[in-house]
C-alpha positions as CSV (number, residue, x, y, z in Angstrom):
1,M,-71.3,-17.9,26.7
2,K,-68.9,-17.3,29.6
3,Y,-65.4,-16.2,28.6
4,E,-62.3,-16.5,30.7
5,L,-60.8,-13.3,29.4
6,I,-62.5,-10.0,28.2
7,I,-60.5,-7.4,26.3
8,L,-61.7,-3.9,26.4
9,G,-60.5,-2.0,23.3
10,S,-59.7,-3.3,19.9
11,G,-56.5,-1.5,19.0
12,E,-53.0,-2.9,18.5
13,S,-52.7,-3.9,22.2
14,G,-56.2,-5.4,22.4
15,V,-56.0,-7.5,19.3
16,G,-52.5,-8.6,20.0
17,A,-53.6,-9.8,23.4
18,A,-56.6,-11.6,21.9
19,L,-54.4,-13.5,19.5
20,L,-52.0,-14.5,22.2
21,A,-54.8,-15.6,24.5
22,Q,-56.4,-17.8,21.8
23,L,-53.0,-19.3,21.1
24,H,-52.8,-20.5,24.7
25,G,-56.3,-21.9,24.7
26,I,-58.0,-19.1,26.6
27,S,-61.6,-18.3,25.7
28,V,-61.5,-14.6,24.8
29,F,-64.0,-11.9,23.9
30,V,-63.1,-8.4,22.6
31,S,-65.5,-5.5,23.4
32,D,-65.1,-2.0,22.0
33,G,-67.4,0.9,22.9
34,G,-66.5,2.5,19.6
35,K,-66.0,1.3,16.0
36,I,-63.4,-1.4,15.4
37,K,-61.0,-0.5,12.6
38,D,-61.4,-2.7,9.5
39,Q,-57.9,-4.2,9.7
40,Y,-58.4,-5.3,13.3
41,K,-61.9,-6.5,12.6
42,K,-60.6,-8.7,9.8
43,E,-57.9,-10.1,12.1
44,L,-60.4,-11.0,14.8
45,T,-62.8,-12.5,12.2
46,D,-60.1,-14.5,10.5
47,A,-59.0,-15.9,13.9
48,G,-62.5,-16.8,14.9
49,I,-62.4,-14.5,18.0
50,A,-65.7,-13.2,19.2
51,F,-66.1,-9.4,19.4
52,E,-68.6,-6.6,19.7
53,E,-68.4,-2.9,18.8
54,G,-70.4,0.2,19.7
55,Q,-71.3,-1.3,23.1
56,H,-70.1,-3.1,26.2
57,S,-72.3,-6.0,27.1
58,L,-72.3,-6.1,30.9
59,D,-73.8,-9.6,31.0
60,I,-70.7,-11.0,29.2
61,I,-68.1,-8.7,30.7
62,L,-69.0,-9.1,34.3
63,N,-68.9,-12.9,34.1
64,A,-65.2,-13.0,33.1
65,K,-62.4,-14.1,35.2
66,E,-60.1,-11.3,34.1
67,V,-60.2,-8.1,32.0
68,I,-57.4,-6.6,29.9
69,K,-58.0,-2.8,29.6
70,S,-56.8,-0.7,26.7
71,P,-54.3,2.0,28.0
72,G,-56.6,4.6,26.4
73,I,-59.6,3.8,28.7
74,A,-59.6,6.0,31.7
75,P,-60.0,4.2,35.1
76,K,-62.9,6.5,36.0
77,T,-65.2,5.3,33.2
78,D,-68.5,3.6,34.2
79,I,-67.5,0.2,32.7
80,I,-64.2,0.1,34.7
81,K,-66.1,1.1,37.9
82,K,-68.5,-1.8,37.3
83,I,-65.7,-4.3,36.7
84,K,-64.0,-3.2,39.9
85,E,-67.2,-3.5,41.9
86,A,-67.6,-7.1,40.6
87,N,-64.0,-7.8,42.0
88,I,-62.8,-8.9,38.6
89,S,-59.1,-8.6,38.0
90,I,-58.0,-5.8,35.6
91,I,-54.6,-6.0,33.9
92,S,-52.8,-4.3,31.1
93,E,-51.7,-6.0,27.9
94,I,-48.0,-5.8,28.9
95,E,-48.9,-7.7,32.1
96,F,-50.7,-10.4,30.1
97,G,-47.8,-10.7,27.6
98,Y,-45.3,-11.0,30.5
99,R,-46.9,-14.3,31.4
100,Y,-45.9,-15.9,28.1
101,K,-42.4,-14.4,27.5
102,G,-40.7,-17.6,28.6
103,N,-37.0,-17.2,29.3
104,S,-36.7,-14.0,27.2
105,K,-35.3,-10.9,28.8
106,I,-36.8,-7.4,28.8
107,V,-35.6,-3.8,28.6
108,A,-38.6,-1.6,29.4
109,I,-38.3,2.1,28.8
110,T,-40.5,4.9,30.1
111,G,-40.3,8.6,30.7
112,S,-42.3,11.7,29.8
113,N,-40.0,12.5,26.9
114,G,-37.5,10.6,24.8
115,K,-38.8,7.1,25.3
116,T,-39.5,6.4,21.6
117,T,-36.0,7.6,20.6
118,T,-34.4,5.6,23.4
119,T,-36.4,2.5,22.6
120,N,-35.4,2.7,18.9
121,L,-31.8,3.4,19.7
122,T,-31.5,0.6,22.2
123,Y,-33.1,-1.8,19.7
124,Y,-30.6,-0.6,17.0
125,I,-27.7,-1.3,19.3
126,F,-28.9,-4.8,20.2
127,K,-29.8,-5.6,16.6
128,N,-26.4,-4.4,15.2
129,A,-24.6,-6.4,17.8
130,G,-26.3,-9.6,16.4
131,Y,-28.7,-10.1,19.3
132,H,-32.1,-11.9,18.7
133,V,-34.2,-8.9,19.7
134,S,-37.5,-7.3,18.9
135,M,-38.9,-3.8,19.6
136,C,-42.5,-3.5,20.7
137,G,-44.9,-1.8,23.1
138,N,-45.9,1.8,22.3
139,V,-43.8,1.5,19.1
140,G,-44.3,-1.1,16.5
141,Y,-46.2,-4.2,17.5
142,S,-47.7,-4.6,21.0
143,F,-45.8,-6.8,23.4
144,A,-48.4,-9.5,23.3
145,R,-48.6,-9.5,19.5
146,Q,-44.8,-9.7,19.2
147,I,-44.8,-12.8,21.5
148,F,-47.6,-14.3,19.4
149,L,-45.8,-13.7,16.1
150,A,-42.2,-14.4,16.8
151,P,-40.7,-14.7,20.3
152,T,-37.2,-13.4,20.7
153,D,-34.4,-13.6,23.3
154,W,-34.7,-9.9,24.1
155,Y,-37.7,-7.5,24.0
156,I,-37.1,-3.7,24.0
157,I,-40.4,-2.3,25.1
158,E,-41.6,1.3,25.2
159,V,-44.1,1.5,28.1
160,S,-46.4,4.4,29.1
161,S,-47.7,5.3,32.6
162,F,-51.2,4.1,31.4
163,Q,-49.8,0.6,30.8
164,L,-47.9,0.6,34.0
165,D,-51.0,1.5,36.0
166,D,-52.4,-2.0,35.4
167,I,-49.4,-4.3,35.9
168,K,-49.2,-6.8,38.8
169,T,-46.2,-9.0,38.1
170,F,-44.5,-7.4,35.1
171,K,-40.8,-7.3,35.9
172,P,-38.2,-6.1,33.4
173,N,-34.6,-7.2,33.7
174,V,-33.7,-3.6,32.8
175,A,-36.1,-0.8,33.6
176,V,-35.2,2.7,32.2
177,L,-36.8,5.9,33.6
178,L,-35.6,8.8,31.5
179,N,-37.4,11.8,33.1
180,I,-40.7,12.8,34.7
181,T,-42.3,16.1,33.7
182,P,-46.0,17.1,34.0
183,D,-48.1,15.3,31.3
184,H,-51.4,13.4,31.2
185,L,-52.3,14.9,34.6
186,D,-56.0,14.7,33.8
187,R,-55.6,10.9,34.3
188,Y,-54.0,11.4,37.7
189,N,-56.4,13.8,39.4
190,Y,-54.2,16.7,38.4
191,N,-51.8,15.4,41.0
192,F,-48.2,15.3,39.8
193,S,-47.1,13.0,42.6
194,E,-49.6,10.3,41.4
195,Y,-48.1,10.6,37.9
196,V,-44.6,10.2,39.4
197,A,-45.7,7.1,41.3
198,S,-47.2,5.6,38.1
199,K,-43.8,6.0,36.3
200,F,-42.0,4.3,39.2
201,R,-44.2,1.3,38.9
202,I,-41.9,0.1,36.1
203,A,-39.5,-1.1,38.9
204,M,-42.0,-2.2,41.5
205,N,-41.4,-5.9,41.0
206,Q,-37.7,-5.9,40.4
207,D,-35.2,-7.7,42.7
208,N,-31.4,-7.5,43.1
209,N,-30.9,-9.4,39.9
210,D,-32.5,-6.6,37.9
211,F,-31.3,-3.1,37.0
212,F,-33.1,0.2,37.3
213,V,-31.5,2.9,35.0
214,V,-32.5,6.4,36.0
215,C,-31.5,10.0,35.3
216,A,-29.6,11.5,38.2
217,D,-30.4,15.1,37.0
218,D,-34.2,14.8,37.1
219,Q,-35.4,16.3,40.4
220,S,-38.6,14.3,40.5
221,I,-36.6,11.0,40.1
222,K,-34.1,12.2,42.8
223,N,-36.9,12.9,45.2
224,K,-38.7,9.6,44.7
225,I,-35.8,7.1,44.3
226,N,-35.2,6.8,48.0
227,E,-38.8,5.6,48.5
228,L,-38.3,2.6,46.2
229,E,-39.6,-0.5,48.0
230,S,-38.2,-3.0,45.5
231,N,-34.5,-3.8,45.4
232,P,-32.9,-3.5,41.9
233,K,-29.4,-2.4,41.2
234,I,-29.8,1.3,40.5
235,L,-27.6,2.7,37.7
236,K,-27.6,6.5,37.2
237,F,-26.7,8.7,34.3
238,T,-25.9,12.4,34.4
239,M,-25.0,15.3,32.1
240,N,-22.3,16.3,34.6
241,D,-18.9,14.8,35.4
242,K,-18.9,11.7,37.6
243,F,-19.9,12.7,41.2
244,E,-20.5,9.4,43.0
245,D,-21.1,6.1,41.3
246,E,-22.9,7.2,38.1
247,A,-22.9,4.6,35.4
248,A,-22.8,7.2,32.6
249,Y,-21.6,10.8,32.6
250,I,-20.1,13.5,30.4
251,Q,-16.5,14.4,30.9
252,E,-14.4,16.7,28.7
253,E,-16.8,16.5,25.8
254,R,-16.9,12.7,26.0
255,M,-19.7,10.3,26.9
256,I,-18.4,7.8,29.4
257,I,-20.3,4.6,30.2
258,D,-19.0,2.7,33.3
259,V,-20.8,-0.6,33.6
260,N,-19.4,-4.1,34.4
261,G,-16.1,-2.6,35.5
262,E,-15.2,-1.4,32.0
263,L,-15.3,2.1,30.5
264,T,-16.9,2.8,27.1
265,S,-15.9,6.2,25.9
266,M,-16.6,8.3,22.8
267,P,-16.6,12.0,21.8
268,V,-19.9,13.7,22.1
269,A,-19.3,15.2,18.6
270,E,-19.3,11.7,17.1
271,L,-22.9,10.9,18.3
272,S,-25.3,10.8,15.4
273,L,-28.1,12.3,17.5
274,K,-27.5,15.9,18.5
275,G,-28.8,17.9,21.4
276,K,-28.7,17.6,25.2
277,H,-31.8,15.4,25.4
278,N,-30.2,12.9,23.0
279,L,-27.1,12.7,25.3
280,Y,-29.5,11.5,28.0
281,N,-31.1,9.0,25.5
282,G,-27.7,7.8,24.4
283,M,-26.5,7.2,28.0
284,A,-29.6,5.3,28.9
285,S,-29.3,3.1,25.8
286,G,-25.5,2.6,26.4
287,I,-26.0,1.5,30.0
288,S,-28.8,-0.9,29.0
289,S,-26.5,-2.4,26.3
290,R,-23.6,-2.8,28.6
291,I,-25.8,-4.6,31.1
292,A,-26.6,-7.0,28.2
293,E,-22.8,-7.4,27.7
294,I,-22.8,-5.9,24.2
295,R,-19.3,-5.1,23.1
296,K,-18.1,-1.5,23.6
297,S,-17.1,-1.2,19.9
298,S,-20.7,-2.2,18.9
299,I,-22.2,0.4,21.1
300,R,-19.9,3.1,19.8
301,D,-20.6,2.1,16.2
302,A,-24.4,2.2,16.8
303,L,-24.4,5.5,18.6
304,S,-22.5,7.1,15.7
305,T,-24.7,5.7,12.9
306,F,-28.2,5.7,14.3
307,K,-30.6,7.9,12.3
308,S,-33.1,10.2,14.0
309,L,-36.8,9.2,14.1
310,E,-39.5,10.7,11.9
311,H,-41.2,13.7,13.6
312,R,-38.5,14.0,16.2
313,L,-36.0,16.8,15.4
314,E,-36.0,15.5,11.8
315,T,-34.2,17.7,9.3
316,I,-36.4,17.8,6.2
317,A,-34.4,20.0,3.8
318,T,-32.3,23.2,3.6
319,I,-33.8,25.6,1.2
320,K,-32.1,28.9,0.3
321,G,-29.8,28.5,3.4
322,V,-32.8,27.8,5.8
323,E,-32.9,24.5,7.6
324,Y,-36.5,23.1,8.1
325,I,-36.9,20.8,11.1
326,N,-39.9,18.6,11.9
327,D,-40.4,18.0,15.7
328,S,-44.1,17.4,15.5
329,K,-43.8,14.7,18.2
330,A,-43.0,17.5,20.8
331,T,-46.5,17.7,22.4
332,N,-45.4,19.2,25.8
333,M,-43.2,22.0,27.0
334,N,-40.3,19.9,28.1
335,S,-39.9,18.5,24.6
336,V,-39.9,22.0,23.1
337,W,-37.4,23.2,25.7
338,Y,-35.0,20.4,24.6
339,A,-35.6,21.2,21.0
340,L,-34.9,24.9,21.4
341,E,-31.9,24.1,23.6
342,S,-30.4,22.1,20.7
343,M,-30.8,24.9,18.1
344,K,-27.6,26.6,17.0
345,K,-29.2,29.0,14.5
346,P,-31.7,31.9,14.7
347,T,-35.0,30.1,14.7
348,V,-38.5,30.6,13.5
349,L,-40.6,28.6,15.9
350,I,-44.0,27.0,14.9
351,L,-46.1,26.4,18.0
352,G,-49.7,25.6,18.7
353,G,-52.6,23.1,18.6
354,V,-54.7,21.9,21.5
355,D,-53.1,23.5,24.6
356,K,-52.8,21.1,27.6
357,G,-52.4,23.9,30.1
358,N,-48.9,24.8,29.0
359,D,-46.7,27.1,31.0
360,Y,-44.9,28.9,28.2
361,S,-42.7,30.7,30.7
362,E,-40.6,27.5,30.8
363,I,-39.2,28.4,27.3
364,A,-39.2,32.2,27.7
365,D,-35.4,32.5,28.1
366,L,-34.7,30.3,25.2
367,V,-37.2,32.2,23.0
368,K,-35.5,35.4,23.9
369,E,-32.1,34.0,23.1
370,K,-32.8,32.0,19.9
371,V,-36.2,32.8,18.4
372,K,-36.7,35.5,15.7
373,G,-40.4,34.8,15.1
374,I,-43.3,32.6,16.2
375,I,-46.0,31.1,14.0
376,C,-49.1,29.9,15.8
377,M,-50.7,26.9,14.1
378,G,-53.9,26.3,15.9
379,K,-57.6,27.3,16.3
380,D,-57.0,29.0,19.7
381,N,-53.6,30.7,19.9
382,S,-54.5,33.1,22.7
383,P,-52.2,31.4,25.3
384,I,-49.2,31.7,23.0
385,H,-50.0,35.4,22.2
386,A,-50.4,36.1,25.9
387,A,-46.9,34.6,26.6
388,F,-44.9,36.1,23.7
389,D,-46.6,39.2,22.2
390,G,-44.4,41.4,24.4
391,F,-41.1,39.9,23.2
392,G,-40.6,42.2,20.3
393,I,-40.8,39.5,17.7
394,P,-43.5,38.7,15.2
395,V,-46.2,36.3,16.4
396,V,-48.4,35.2,13.4
397,D,-51.6,33.0,13.3
398,V,-52.2,30.4,10.6
399,L,-54.6,27.5,10.2
400,S,-52.7,25.0,8.2
401,A,-49.2,23.5,7.8
402,H,-49.0,24.9,4.3
403,D,-49.6,28.4,5.5
404,A,-47.2,28.0,8.4
405,V,-44.5,27.0,5.9
406,Q,-45.3,29.9,3.6
407,V,-45.1,32.4,6.4
408,S,-41.9,30.9,7.7
409,Y,-40.3,31.1,4.2
410,K,-40.9,34.8,4.3
411,M,-39.8,35.2,7.9
412,A,-36.5,33.2,7.8
413,T,-33.3,34.2,6.0
414,N,-30.1,32.5,4.9
415,G,-28.5,30.8,8.0
416,D,-31.8,30.5,10.0
417,A,-33.8,27.4,11.0
418,V,-37.5,26.8,10.9
419,L,-38.6,24.5,13.8
420,L,-42.0,22.8,14.1
421,S,-42.1,22.0,17.8
422,P,-45.8,22.6,18.7
423,A,-45.9,21.9,22.5
424,C,-49.6,21.0,21.9
425,A,-51.8,18.1,20.9
426,S,-52.7,18.1,17.2
427,F,-56.3,17.2,16.9
428,D,-57.7,20.6,16.3
429,L,-56.3,20.7,12.8
430,F,-54.8,17.2,12.2
431,A,-55.6,13.6,12.8
432,N,-52.5,13.1,15.0
433,Y,-49.0,14.3,15.4
434,E,-47.8,12.1,12.5
435,D,-50.3,13.7,10.2
436,R,-49.2,17.2,11.4
437,G,-45.6,16.3,10.8
438,T,-46.3,14.8,7.4
439,Q,-48.3,17.8,6.2
440,F,-45.5,20.1,7.4
441,K,-42.9,18.0,5.5
442,N,-44.9,18.0,2.3
443,A,-45.4,21.7,2.5
444,V,-41.6,22.2,3.0
445,L,-40.8,20.0,0.0
446,E,-43.3,21.9,-2.1
447,L,-41.0,24.9,-1.7
């Protein structure tokens, strides 16, 4: 049988796209080179959607009109090369979902760090203001599934560079670019400029009715913003006082948001999320909310009551005067820098996992200033030892979250903090960063 649409990958985005395609009368086939998870296999079976696992049948795939590629499939794989050679259009799931959004509006959020927190915070502001809104993308349901299940007036979407690589017409009303630091460079020929260009694709289809919200303090964004070929209204946010026409800034320990000719102001001390990185996240969310004409009082209320996300600078407990903090989601150096920057107490730092070519010198000054000991939780901790063995602090190796907590309990004293902020991927010892964070939390609570 010849199918109009082939979907490569059977995860959340792939199955969501398949359901939406079927809803609109498109003949669809799902192909996964690996094993399909039972929950997704049941969904496809119940919906009567054809699929295969453990293989890619070229006779079926290369006869399609269009292919939706899972974000996890690298563009250099053989199957993708063959599809391109056959001149078959390849798109991402967010591009497919965009076709069926109707009159709904989109806030799309990307960045190397902070996008999950900012997406959740923006959704929280919209929801608390009474807007008909949903949160989707890399958090919660996929965009396509959300449209399939329950269309809303606003979609707050977390998007990755991998998703943006395969868009053609996707055009958010509000695009947010938080920051750009080296990450996933293996997908971009180890060329940082290619990764930067991928992030900027979030605004490539915008016009002067749309808004592009960017961090004025990020050097990579500053270098690239003048090359933008599209024509959105650019709104900048900065940690500094207002310099030119910034839409959000910090002045005399107050966050100021200046959008639609009105100032929204609140003391930094009243923000529920602490740390420099969360000021950036709060400003980006605040600007997006003012663009949507959410009342200033609603924004202030939400910014002061929002709870931090699991595995992101999440305080677990204070035991014998020691605060234990789970930042397992910090899988790159930039995230760890922000975590350490926010620490106000002497800190025992738990690092380690699968190193992605980290340059630990980026946090050297903060380690000297704030860290009293390092616990390496990984199978190969040599890069961490090479970076910090000469700092005059203990650097200890462990192979489990339980042992990391036990060692930290002995190393920390009343008034200290223990921070799990690994800077590395988790799959040497754990299923994923959530599993790592959960095991750490359970070990702390066992104390």
